[in-house]
ModelCIF file with pLDDT and N, C-alpha, C, O atoms, coordinates in Angstrom:
data_MODEL
#
_entry.id   MODEL 
#
_entity.id                         1 
_entity.type                       polymer 
_entity.pdbx_number_of_molecules   1 
#
_entity_poly.entity_id                      1 
_entity_poly.type                           'polypeptide(L)' 
_entity_poly.nstd_linkage                   no 
_entity_poly.nstd_monomer                   no 
_entity_poly.pdbx_seq_one_letter_code       MEQVFYAHKRRYGSRRIRAELQEKGCVLGRHQV 
_entity_poly.pdbx_seq_one_letter_code_can   MEQVFYAHKRRYGSRRIRAELQEKGCVLGRHQV 
_entity_poly.pdbx_strand_id                 A 
#
loop_
_entity_poly_seq.entity_id 
_entity_poly_seq.num 
_entity_poly_seq.mon_id 
_entity_poly_seq.hetero 
1 1  MET n 
1 2  GLU n 
1 3  GLN n 
1 4  VAL n 
1 5  PHE n 
1 6  TYR n 
1 7  ALA n 
1 8  HIS n 
1 9  LYS n 
1 10 ARG n 
1 11 ARG n 
1 12 TYR n 
1 13 GLY n 
1 14 SER n 
1 15 ARG n 
1 16 ARG n 
1 17 ILE n 
1 18 ARG n 
1 19 ALA n 
1 20 GLU n 
1 21 LEU n 
1 22 GLN n 
1 23 GLU n 
1 24 LYS n 
1 25 GLY n 
1 26 CYS n 
1 27 VAL n 
1 28 LEU n 
1 29 GLY n 
1 30 ARG n 
1 31 HIS n 
1 32 GLN n 
1 33 VAL n 
#
_struct_asym.id          A 
_struct_asym.entity_id   1 
#
loop_
_ma_qa_metric.id 
_ma_qa_metric.mode 
_ma_qa_metric.name 
_ma_qa_metric.software_group_id 
_ma_qa_metric.type 
1 global pLDDT . pLDDT 
2 local  pLDDT . pLDDT 
#
_ma_qa_metric_global.metric_id      1 
_ma_qa_metric_global.metric_value   82.12 
_ma_qa_metric_global.model_id       1 
_ma_qa_metric_global.ordinal_id     1 
#
loop_
_ma_qa_metric_local.label_asym_id 
_ma_qa_metric_local.label_comp_id 
_ma_qa_metric_local.label_seq_id 
_ma_qa_metric_local.metric_id 
_ma_qa_metric_local.metric_value 
_ma_qa_metric_local.model_id 
_ma_qa_metric_local.ordinal_id 
A MET 1  2 75.00 1 1  
A GLU 2  2 78.00 1 2  
A GLN 3  2 81.00 1 3  
A VAL 4  2 80.00 1 4  
A PHE 5  2 77.00 1 5  
A TYR 6  2 81.00 1 6  
A ALA 7  2 82.00 1 7  
A HIS 8  2 80.00 1 8  
A LYS 9  2 84.00 1 9  
A ARG 10 2 80.00 1 10 
A ARG 11 2 81.00 1 11 
A TYR 12 2 81.00 1 12 
A GLY 13 2 84.00 1 13 
A SER 14 2 85.00 1 14 
A ARG 15 2 86.00 1 15 
A ARG 16 2 88.00 1 16 
A ILE 17 2 85.00 1 17 
A ARG 18 2 89.00 1 18 
A ALA 19 2 88.00 1 19 
A GLU 20 2 86.00 1 20 
A LEU 21 2 87.00 1 21 
A GLN 22 2 87.00 1 22 
A GLU 23 2 88.00 1 23 
A LYS 24 2 86.00 1 24 
A GLY 25 2 88.00 1 25 
A CYS 26 2 84.00 1 26 
A VAL 27 2 83.00 1 27 
A LEU 28 2 79.00 1 28 
A GLY 29 2 78.00 1 29 
A ARG 30 2 75.00 1 30 
A HIS 31 2 76.00 1 31 
A GLN 32 2 75.00 1 32 
A VAL 33 2 73.00 1 33 
#
loop_
_atom_site.group_PDB 
_atom_site.id 
_atom_site.type_symbol 
_atom_site.label_atom_id 
_atom_site.label_alt_id 
_atom_site.label_comp_id 
_atom_site.label_asym_id 
_atom_site.label_entity_id 
_atom_site.label_seq_id 
_atom_site.pdbx_PDB_ins_code 
_atom_site.Cartn_x 
_atom_site.Cartn_y 
_atom_site.Cartn_z 
_atom_site.occupancy 
_atom_site.B_iso_or_equiv 
_atom_site.pdbx_formal_charge 
_atom_site.auth_seq_id 
_atom_site.auth_comp_id 
_atom_site.auth_asym_id 
_atom_site.auth_atom_id 
_atom_site.pdbx_PDB_model_num 
ATOM 1   N N  . MET A 1 1  ? -0.102  -4.544 -3.961 1.00 75.00 ? 1  MET A N  1 
ATOM 2   C CA . MET A 1 1  ? 0.564   -4.396 -3.133 1.00 75.00 ? 1  MET A CA 1 
ATOM 3   C C  . MET A 1 1  ? 2.192   -4.873 -2.843 1.00 75.00 ? 1  MET A C  1 
ATOM 4   O O  . MET A 1 1  ? 2.924   -4.374 -1.988 1.00 75.00 ? 1  MET A O  1 
ATOM 5   N N  . GLU A 1 2  ? 2.520   -5.878 -3.710 1.00 78.00 ? 2  GLU A N  1 
ATOM 6   C CA . GLU A 1 2  ? 3.831   -5.618 -3.789 1.00 78.00 ? 2  GLU A CA 1 
ATOM 7   C C  . GLU A 1 2  ? 4.692   -4.915 -4.671 1.00 78.00 ? 2  GLU A C  1 
ATOM 8   O O  . GLU A 1 2  ? 5.903   -4.894 -4.447 1.00 78.00 ? 2  GLU A O  1 
ATOM 9   N N  . GLN A 1 3  ? 4.080   -4.203 -5.879 1.00 81.00 ? 3  GLN A N  1 
ATOM 10  C CA . GLN A 1 3  ? 4.493   -3.156 -6.602 1.00 81.00 ? 3  GLN A CA 1 
ATOM 11  C C  . GLN A 1 3  ? 4.731   -2.111 -6.164 1.00 81.00 ? 3  GLN A C  1 
ATOM 12  O O  . GLN A 1 3  ? 5.621   -1.399 -6.629 1.00 81.00 ? 3  GLN A O  1 
ATOM 13  N N  . VAL A 1 4  ? 4.005   -1.786 -5.186 1.00 80.00 ? 4  VAL A N  1 
ATOM 14  C CA . VAL A 1 4  ? 4.182   -0.347 -4.626 1.00 80.00 ? 4  VAL A CA 1 
ATOM 15  C C  . VAL A 1 4  ? 4.675   -0.845 -3.070 1.00 80.00 ? 4  VAL A C  1 
ATOM 16  O O  . VAL A 1 4  ? 4.583   0.076  -2.259 1.00 80.00 ? 4  VAL A O  1 
ATOM 17  N N  . PHE A 1 5  ? 4.951   -1.545 -2.758 1.00 77.00 ? 5  PHE A N  1 
ATOM 18  C CA . PHE A 1 5  ? 6.288   -2.307 -1.558 1.00 77.00 ? 5  PHE A CA 1 
ATOM 19  C C  . PHE A 1 5  ? 7.442   -1.958 -2.424 1.00 77.00 ? 5  PHE A C  1 
ATOM 20  O O  . PHE A 1 5  ? 8.133   -0.941 -2.345 1.00 77.00 ? 5  PHE A O  1 
ATOM 21  N N  . TYR A 1 6  ? 7.542   -2.832 -3.167 1.00 81.00 ? 6  TYR A N  1 
ATOM 22  C CA . TYR A 1 6  ? 8.729   -3.019 -4.190 1.00 81.00 ? 6  TYR A CA 1 
ATOM 23  C C  . TYR A 1 6  ? 9.228   -2.174 -4.496 1.00 81.00 ? 6  TYR A C  1 
ATOM 24  O O  . TYR A 1 6  ? 10.458  -2.139 -4.476 1.00 81.00 ? 6  TYR A O  1 
ATOM 25  N N  . ALA A 1 7  ? 8.445   -1.087 -4.929 1.00 82.00 ? 7  ALA A N  1 
ATOM 26  C CA . ALA A 1 7  ? 8.591   0.475  -5.902 1.00 82.00 ? 7  ALA A CA 1 
ATOM 27  C C  . ALA A 1 7  ? 9.048   1.426  -4.701 1.00 82.00 ? 7  ALA A C  1 
ATOM 28  O O  . ALA A 1 7  ? 9.674   2.433  -5.032 1.00 82.00 ? 7  ALA A O  1 
ATOM 29  N N  . HIS A 1 8  ? 8.780   1.194  -3.209 1.00 80.00 ? 8  HIS A N  1 
ATOM 30  C CA . HIS A 1 8  ? 9.435   2.008  -2.358 1.00 80.00 ? 8  HIS A CA 1 
ATOM 31  C C  . HIS A 1 8  ? 10.637  1.472  -1.648 1.00 80.00 ? 8  HIS A C  1 
ATOM 32  O O  . HIS A 1 8  ? 10.960  1.890  -0.536 1.00 80.00 ? 8  HIS A O  1 
ATOM 33  N N  . LYS A 1 9  ? 11.246  0.620  -2.240 1.00 84.00 ? 9  LYS A N  1 
ATOM 34  C CA . LYS A 1 9  ? 12.482  -0.277 -1.089 1.00 84.00 ? 9  LYS A CA 1 
ATOM 35  C C  . LYS A 1 9  ? 12.502  -0.967 -0.161 1.00 84.00 ? 9  LYS A C  1 
ATOM 36  O O  . LYS A 1 9  ? 13.318  -1.203 0.729  1.00 84.00 ? 9  LYS A O  1 
ATOM 37  N N  . ARG A 1 10 ? 10.990  -1.480 -0.553 1.00 80.00 ? 10 ARG A N  1 
ATOM 38  C CA . ARG A 1 10 ? 10.448  -2.513 0.701  1.00 80.00 ? 10 ARG A CA 1 
ATOM 39  C C  . ARG A 1 10 ? 10.317  -1.360 1.891  1.00 80.00 ? 10 ARG A C  1 
ATOM 40  O O  . ARG A 1 10 ? 10.074  -1.893 2.973  1.00 80.00 ? 10 ARG A O  1 
ATOM 41  N N  . ARG A 1 11 ? 10.432  0.287  1.971  1.00 81.00 ? 11 ARG A N  1 
ATOM 42  C CA . ARG A 1 11 ? 10.251  0.927  3.567  1.00 81.00 ? 11 ARG A CA 1 
ATOM 43  C C  . ARG A 1 11 ? 8.989   1.808  3.572  1.00 81.00 ? 11 ARG A C  1 
ATOM 44  O O  . ARG A 1 11 ? 8.829   2.830  4.239  1.00 81.00 ? 11 ARG A O  1 
ATOM 45  N N  . TYR A 1 12 ? 8.320   1.373  2.913  1.00 81.00 ? 12 TYR A N  1 
ATOM 46  C CA . TYR A 1 12 ? 6.591   1.895  3.538  1.00 81.00 ? 12 TYR A CA 1 
ATOM 47  C C  . TYR A 1 12 ? 5.873   0.574  3.994  1.00 81.00 ? 12 TYR A C  1 
ATOM 48  O O  . TYR A 1 12 ? 5.703   -0.526 3.469  1.00 81.00 ? 12 TYR A O  1 
ATOM 49  N N  . GLY A 1 13 ? 5.523   1.149  5.202  1.00 84.00 ? 13 GLY A N  1 
ATOM 50  C CA . GLY A 1 13 ? 4.515   -0.014 6.024  1.00 84.00 ? 13 GLY A CA 1 
ATOM 51  C C  . GLY A 1 13 ? 2.769   -0.009 5.489  1.00 84.00 ? 13 GLY A C  1 
ATOM 52  O O  . GLY A 1 13 ? 2.255   0.392  4.445  1.00 84.00 ? 13 GLY A O  1 
ATOM 53  N N  . SER A 1 14 ? 2.309   -0.509 6.458  1.00 85.00 ? 14 SER A N  1 
ATOM 54  C CA . SER A 1 14 ? 0.816   -0.909 6.110  1.00 85.00 ? 14 SER A CA 1 
ATOM 55  C C  . SER A 1 14 ? 0.039   0.653  5.315  1.00 85.00 ? 14 SER A C  1 
ATOM 56  O O  . SER A 1 14 ? -0.426  0.964  4.219  1.00 85.00 ? 14 SER A O  1 
ATOM 57  N N  . ARG A 1 15 ? 0.309   1.403  6.877  1.00 86.00 ? 15 ARG A N  1 
ATOM 58  C CA . ARG A 1 15 ? -0.824  2.834  6.362  1.00 86.00 ? 15 ARG A CA 1 
ATOM 59  C C  . ARG A 1 15 ? -0.438  3.241  5.188  1.00 86.00 ? 15 ARG A C  1 
ATOM 60  O O  . ARG A 1 15 ? -1.243  3.493  4.292  1.00 86.00 ? 15 ARG A O  1 
ATOM 61  N N  . ARG A 1 16 ? 0.820   3.349  5.065  1.00 88.00 ? 16 ARG A N  1 
ATOM 62  C CA . ARG A 1 16 ? 1.651   4.214  2.882  1.00 88.00 ? 16 ARG A CA 1 
ATOM 63  C C  . ARG A 1 16 ? 0.827   3.186  2.217  1.00 88.00 ? 16 ARG A C  1 
ATOM 64  O O  . ARG A 1 16 ? -0.177  3.562  1.611  1.00 88.00 ? 16 ARG A O  1 
ATOM 65  N N  . ILE A 1 17 ? 1.065   2.204  2.249  1.00 85.00 ? 17 ILE A N  1 
ATOM 66  C CA . ILE A 1 17 ? 0.676   1.086  1.370  1.00 85.00 ? 17 ILE A CA 1 
ATOM 67  C C  . ILE A 1 17 ? -1.193  1.412  0.954  1.00 85.00 ? 17 ILE A C  1 
ATOM 68  O O  . ILE A 1 17 ? -1.857  1.438  -0.082 1.00 85.00 ? 17 ILE A O  1 
ATOM 69  N N  . ARG A 1 18 ? -1.428  1.589  2.234  1.00 89.00 ? 18 ARG A N  1 
ATOM 70  C CA . ARG A 1 18 ? -3.138  1.613  2.066  1.00 89.00 ? 18 ARG A CA 1 
ATOM 71  C C  . ARG A 1 18 ? -3.523  2.780  1.230  1.00 89.00 ? 18 ARG A C  1 
ATOM 72  O O  . ARG A 1 18 ? -4.063  2.465  0.170  1.00 89.00 ? 18 ARG A O  1 
ATOM 73  N N  . ALA A 1 19 ? -3.368  4.105  1.461  1.00 88.00 ? 19 ALA A N  1 
ATOM 74  C CA . ALA A 1 19 ? -3.112  5.019  1.054  1.00 88.00 ? 19 ALA A CA 1 
ATOM 75  C C  . ALA A 1 19 ? -2.435  5.116  -0.151 1.00 88.00 ? 19 ALA A C  1 
ATOM 76  O O  . ALA A 1 19 ? -3.201  5.576  -0.997 1.00 88.00 ? 19 ALA A O  1 
ATOM 77  N N  . GLU A 1 20 ? -1.393  4.896  -0.576 1.00 86.00 ? 20 GLU A N  1 
ATOM 78  C CA . GLU A 1 20 ? -1.349  4.730  -1.795 1.00 86.00 ? 20 GLU A CA 1 
ATOM 79  C C  . GLU A 1 20 ? -2.161  3.987  -2.899 1.00 86.00 ? 20 GLU A C  1 
ATOM 80  O O  . GLU A 1 20 ? -2.424  4.353  -4.045 1.00 86.00 ? 20 GLU A O  1 
ATOM 81  N N  . LEU A 1 21 ? -2.621  2.368  -1.959 1.00 87.00 ? 21 LEU A N  1 
ATOM 82  C CA . LEU A 1 21 ? -3.779  1.985  -2.516 1.00 87.00 ? 21 LEU A CA 1 
ATOM 83  C C  . LEU A 1 21 ? -4.854  2.739  -3.176 1.00 87.00 ? 21 LEU A C  1 
ATOM 84  O O  . LEU A 1 21 ? -5.322  2.780  -4.314 1.00 87.00 ? 21 LEU A O  1 
ATOM 85  N N  . GLN A 1 22 ? -5.084  3.338  -2.020 1.00 87.00 ? 22 GLN A N  1 
ATOM 86  C CA . GLN A 1 22 ? -6.846  4.059  -2.182 1.00 87.00 ? 22 GLN A CA 1 
ATOM 87  C C  . GLN A 1 22 ? -6.441  4.919  -3.615 1.00 87.00 ? 22 GLN A C  1 
ATOM 88  O O  . GLN A 1 22 ? -6.960  4.831  -4.728 1.00 87.00 ? 22 GLN A O  1 
ATOM 89  N N  . GLU A 1 23 ? -5.389  5.723  -3.180 1.00 88.00 ? 23 GLU A N  1 
ATOM 90  C CA . GLU A 1 23 ? -5.272  6.951  -4.301 1.00 88.00 ? 23 GLU A CA 1 
ATOM 91  C C  . GLU A 1 23 ? -5.806  6.536  -5.660 1.00 88.00 ? 23 GLU A C  1 
ATOM 92  O O  . GLU A 1 23 ? -6.489  7.304  -6.338 1.00 88.00 ? 23 GLU A O  1 
ATOM 93  N N  . LYS A 1 24 ? -5.424  5.089  -6.116 1.00 86.00 ? 24 LYS A N  1 
ATOM 94  C CA . LYS A 1 24 ? -5.270  4.303  -7.192 1.00 86.00 ? 24 LYS A CA 1 
ATOM 95  C C  . LYS A 1 24 ? -6.920  3.562  -7.507 1.00 86.00 ? 24 LYS A C  1 
ATOM 96  O O  . LYS A 1 24 ? -7.408  3.106  -8.541 1.00 86.00 ? 24 LYS A O  1 
ATOM 97  N N  . GLY A 1 25 ? -7.513  3.709  -5.973 1.00 88.00 ? 25 GLY A N  1 
ATOM 98  C CA . GLY A 1 25 ? -9.108  3.387  -6.258 1.00 88.00 ? 25 GLY A CA 1 
ATOM 99  C C  . GLY A 1 25 ? -9.559  2.120  -5.801 1.00 88.00 ? 25 GLY A C  1 
ATOM 100 O O  . GLY A 1 25 ? -10.637 1.548  -5.966 1.00 88.00 ? 25 GLY A O  1 
ATOM 101 N N  . CYS A 1 26 ? -8.072  1.648  -4.929 1.00 84.00 ? 26 CYS A N  1 
ATOM 102 C CA . CYS A 1 26 ? -8.494  0.024  -4.468 1.00 84.00 ? 26 CYS A CA 1 
ATOM 103 C C  . CYS A 1 26 ? -8.995  0.492  -2.965 1.00 84.00 ? 26 CYS A C  1 
ATOM 104 O O  . CYS A 1 26 ? -8.192  1.142  -2.297 1.00 84.00 ? 26 CYS A O  1 
ATOM 105 N N  . VAL A 1 27 ? -10.080 0.238  -2.499 1.00 83.00 ? 27 VAL A N  1 
ATOM 106 C CA . VAL A 1 27 ? -10.631 -0.011 -1.632 1.00 83.00 ? 27 VAL A CA 1 
ATOM 107 C C  . VAL A 1 27 ? -10.194 -1.422 -0.565 1.00 83.00 ? 27 VAL A C  1 
ATOM 108 O O  . VAL A 1 27 ? -10.539 -2.603 -0.603 1.00 83.00 ? 27 VAL A O  1 
ATOM 109 N N  . LEU A 1 28 ? -9.178  -0.560 0.465  1.00 79.00 ? 28 LEU A N  1 
ATOM 110 C CA . LEU A 1 28 ? -8.901  -2.150 1.463  1.00 79.00 ? 28 LEU A CA 1 
ATOM 111 C C  . LEU A 1 28 ? -8.701  -1.018 2.853  1.00 79.00 ? 28 LEU A C  1 
ATOM 112 O O  . LEU A 1 28 ? -8.765  0.184  3.110  1.00 79.00 ? 28 LEU A O  1 
ATOM 113 N N  . GLY A 1 29 ? -8.441  -2.238 3.447  1.00 78.00 ? 29 GLY A N  1 
ATOM 114 C CA . GLY A 1 29 ? -8.275  -1.934 5.281  1.00 78.00 ? 29 GLY A CA 1 
ATOM 115 C C  . GLY A 1 29 ? -6.388  -2.402 5.306  1.00 78.00 ? 29 GLY A C  1 
ATOM 116 O O  . GLY A 1 29 ? -5.673  -3.140 4.629  1.00 78.00 ? 29 GLY A O  1 
ATOM 117 N N  . ARG A 1 30 ? -6.183  -1.457 6.530  1.00 75.00 ? 30 ARG A N  1 
ATOM 118 C CA . ARG A 1 30 ? -4.918  -2.097 6.799  1.00 75.00 ? 30 ARG A CA 1 
ATOM 119 C C  . ARG A 1 30 ? -4.743  -3.191 7.156  1.00 75.00 ? 30 ARG A C  1 
ATOM 120 O O  . ARG A 1 30 ? -3.733  -3.752 6.732  1.00 75.00 ? 30 ARG A O  1 
ATOM 121 N N  . HIS A 1 31 ? -5.573  -3.864 7.990  1.00 76.00 ? 31 HIS A N  1 
ATOM 122 C CA . HIS A 1 31 ? -5.350  -5.421 8.428  1.00 76.00 ? 31 HIS A CA 1 
ATOM 123 C C  . HIS A 1 31 ? -5.363  -5.918 7.106  1.00 76.00 ? 31 HIS A C  1 
ATOM 124 O O  . HIS A 1 31 ? -4.421  -6.699 6.978  1.00 76.00 ? 31 HIS A O  1 
ATOM 125 N N  . GLN A 1 32 ? -5.966  -5.814 6.153  1.00 75.00 ? 32 GLN A N  1 
ATOM 126 C CA . GLN A 1 32 ? -5.775  -6.189 4.439  1.00 75.00 ? 32 GLN A CA 1 
ATOM 127 C C  . GLN A 1 32 ? -4.374  -6.544 4.235  1.00 75.00 ? 32 GLN A C  1 
ATOM 128 O O  . GLN A 1 32 ? -3.775  -7.590 4.481  1.00 75.00 ? 32 GLN A O  1 
ATOM 129 N N  . VAL A 1 33 ? -3.924  -5.253 3.646  1.00 73.00 ? 33 VAL A N  1 
ATOM 130 C CA . VAL A 1 33 ? -2.502  -5.152 3.507  1.00 73.00 ? 33 VAL A CA 1 
ATOM 131 C C  . VAL A 1 33 ? -1.447  -5.736 4.454  1.00 73.00 ? 33 VAL A C  1 
ATOM 132 O O  . VAL A 1 33 ? -0.249  -5.576 4.218  1.00 73.00 ? 33 VAL A O  1 
#
């Protein structure tokens, strides 16, 4: 999660982070992010 967050210059919110993690195969809910 932190890698995705910092890779996008700390501009991604929980919905975008969750969507990107799901593309990579991680299954998380928005509230877990």
